[in-house]
C-alpha positions in Angstrom: 14.0 -6.9 -0.1 11.6 -5.1 2.3 8.4 -3.5 1.4 7.6 -0.1 3.0 3.9 0.5 3.2 2.6 4.1 3.7 -0.4 3.6 6.0 -0.6 6.8 7.9 -3.1 9.0 6.0 -6.6 9.8 7.3 -8.4 8.5 4.2 -10.5 11.7 3.9 -12.1 10.6 0.6 -13.8 7.6 2.2 -14.8 9.1 5.6 -17.8 6.8 6.1 -15.3 4.0 6.6 -12.2 5.8 7.8 -13.9 7.5 10.8 -13.7 4.1 12.5 -10.5 2.7 11.1 -7.5 3.6 9.0 -8.0 3.1 5.3 -5.6 0.1 5.0 -7.9 -1.8 7.4 -11.0 -1.3 5.2 -12.0 -4.8 4.2 -12.3 -6.3 0.7 -13.7 -9.8 0.9 -13.5 -9.9 4.7 -9.8 -9.1 4.8 -8.2 -5.7 5.1 -6.7 -3.9 2.0 -3.3 -4.0 3.6 -3.5 -7.8 4.0 -4.2 -8.2 0.2 -1.2 -6.0 -0.6 1.1 -8.0 1.6 -0.3 -11.3 0.1 0.5 -10.0 -3.4 4.1 -9.1 -2.5 4.5 -12.3 -0.5 3.6 -14.2 -3.7 6.7 -12.6 -5.3 8.9 -13.6 -2.3 8.7 -10.3 -0.3 7.9 -11.3 3.3 9.5 -8.4 5.3 7.3 -5.3 5.7 7.7 -1.9 7.3 4.4 -0.2 7.9 4.4 3.6 8.4 1.5 4.1 10.8 -0.2 7.4 11.5 -4.0 8.0 11.7 -5.4 5.3 14.0 -2.2 3.4 13.7 -2.8 1.6 17.0 -5.6 -0.4 15.2 -3.1 -1.6 12.6 -0.7 -2.6 15.4 -3.6 -4.4 17.2 -4.6 -6.2 14.0 -1.2 -7.7 13.4 -0.5 -8.3 17.1 -3.6 -10.5 17.2 -3.3 -11.9 13.6 -2.2 -15.3 14.6 -5.1 -15.5 17.1 -7.6 -14.3 14.6 -6.5 -16.9 12.0 -6.1 -20.0 14.2 -8.3 -22.4 16.1 -7.9 -21.8 19.8 -9.1 -23.0 23.2 -9.2 -20.4 25.9 -9.2 -21.5 29.6 -10.4 -18.5 31.5 -9.9 -20.0 34.9 -6.2 -20.6 34.1 -5.8 -17.5 31.9 -4.3 -19.6 29.1 -4.7 -19.9 25.4 -4.0 -23.1 23.4 -3.5 -22.6 19.7 -4.5 -25.8 17.8 -4.0 -24.9 14.2 -1.9 -22.0 13.1 -2.5 -20.4 9.7 -0.2 -17.5 10.0 1.8 -16.0 7.2 5.6 -16.2 6.9 5.8 -12.4 7.5 8.1 -10.2 9.5 6.3 -6.9 10.2 7.8 -3.7 11.7 5.2 -1.1 12.6 6.5 2.4 13.1 4.5 5.4 14.3 5.4 8.1 11.8 2.8 10.7 12.9 -0.7 11.6 11.8 0.1 14.6 9.6 3.5 13.6 8.3 4.0 13.8 4.5 5.6 11.0 2.5 9.2 12.1 2.8 8.8 12.6 6.5 7.4 9.1 6.9 10.4 7.6 5.1 12.8 9.7 7.2 11.2 8.2 10.3 11.9 4.6 9.3 15.5 5.2 8.3 16.8 3.0 11.2 14.9 0.0 9.7 16.3 0.4 6.1 19.7 -1.0 5.3 19.3 -2.2 1.7 17.2 -1.5 -1.4 13.5 -1.3 -0.6 10.1 -1.3 -2.2 7.5 1.4 -1.4 3.8 1.5 -1.9 0.6 3.0 -0.5 -1.6 1.2 2.0 -4.5 1.1 -0.4 -2.6 0.4 -3.7 -3.6 -3.0 -5.0 -2.3 -3.8 -8.5 -1.4 -6.6 -10.8 2.2 -5.4 -11.3 4.7 -8.3 -11.6 7.0 -7.4 -8.7 9.7 -9.9 -9.8 10.0 -8.3 -13.2 9.9 -4.8 -11.7 12.8 -5.6 -9.4 14.7 -7.2 -12.3 14.1 -4.1 -14.5 15.3 -1.8 -11.6 18.5 -3.7 -11.2 19.2 -4.1 -14.9 18.9 -0.3 -15.4 21.0 0.5 -12.3 19.0 3.6 -11.4 18.6 5.1 -8.0 14.9 4.8 -8.1 12.2 3.2 -10.3 8.5 4.1 -10.0 5.4 2.6 -11.7 2.8 4.8 -13.3 -0.7 4.3 -14.6 -2.7 6.0 -17.4 -6.3 5.8 -16.3 -9.3 5.9 -18.6 -10.9 9.4 -18.9 -13.7 9.9 -16.4 -16.2 11.4 -18.9 -17.3 11.0 -22.5 -17.3 14.0 -24.8 -20.1 15.4 -26.8 -19.2 17.3 -30.0 -21.4 20.3 -31.0 -21.8 22.1 -34.3 -21.1 25.7 -33.2 -23.4 27.2 -35.9 -26.6 25.4 -35.0 -25.8 23.9 -31.6 -26.7 20.4 -32.7 -24.9 17.3 -31.5 -22.5 16.0 -34.2 -20.8 13.2 -32.4 -20.0 11.4 -29.2 -16.5 10.4 -28.1 -15.9 7.8 -25.5 -13.8 8.5 -22.5 -10.4 9.6 -23.9 -7.0 8.9 -22.5 -4.7 11.9 -22.8 -1.0 11.3 -22.9 -0.4 13.9 -20.1 -2.8 12.0 -17.8 -0.2 9.7 -16.3 -0.3 9.2 -12.5 2.2 8.0 -10.1 0.8 4.7 -8.8 3.7 4.4 -6.4 5.0 1.0 -6.5 8.6 2.2 -6.2 12.0 0.7 -5.6 14.8 2.7 -4.1 18.5 1.8 -3.9 20.1 1.9 -0.5 22.5 4.7 -1.6 19.4 6.8 -2.6 17.9 6.3 0.9 21.3 7.1 2.5 21.5 10.4 0.7 17.8 11.1 1.4 18.4 10.6 5.2 21.3 13.0 5.4 
């Protein structure tokens, strides 16, 4: 099963980094976010990736085009214009990078990769690191035989609450950050059946 990674957004909420590079290339522990995502999926046996590029997508293409060079020991003979790779530490990955446009929305990005999707596929954002067990998720998806399965997350509330007595305006209690049942967000690790994608692309 292939993983489609949505990596085309401008990353406007983190402009101090995304002015220079697309958000998926922002580093965590000296490696780009997208590399961490791919390592997680690779751990679960997913080694084929389709990356939907957009904003500064050429930098993502350059990163993976040079990945083997970056991660290996090399001797460069400038006079002969040759490169000898001594020790390769490359991943067992097959990566398709597709220019899906800078301002394209999610549906449009998926539409633009239709020629690369023949079977069921996984979908995630280029900045979505999680601890979801992908093997169990795929099994759950197949067991329920649905067209699509998505993961959701219920984050902790952002603020604590202070309770006031309306008569004397004195503080009566403090409540920790509350989780409300309606605060459920699409974390978008999703799985789509091929027939869903086929109807989507019509």
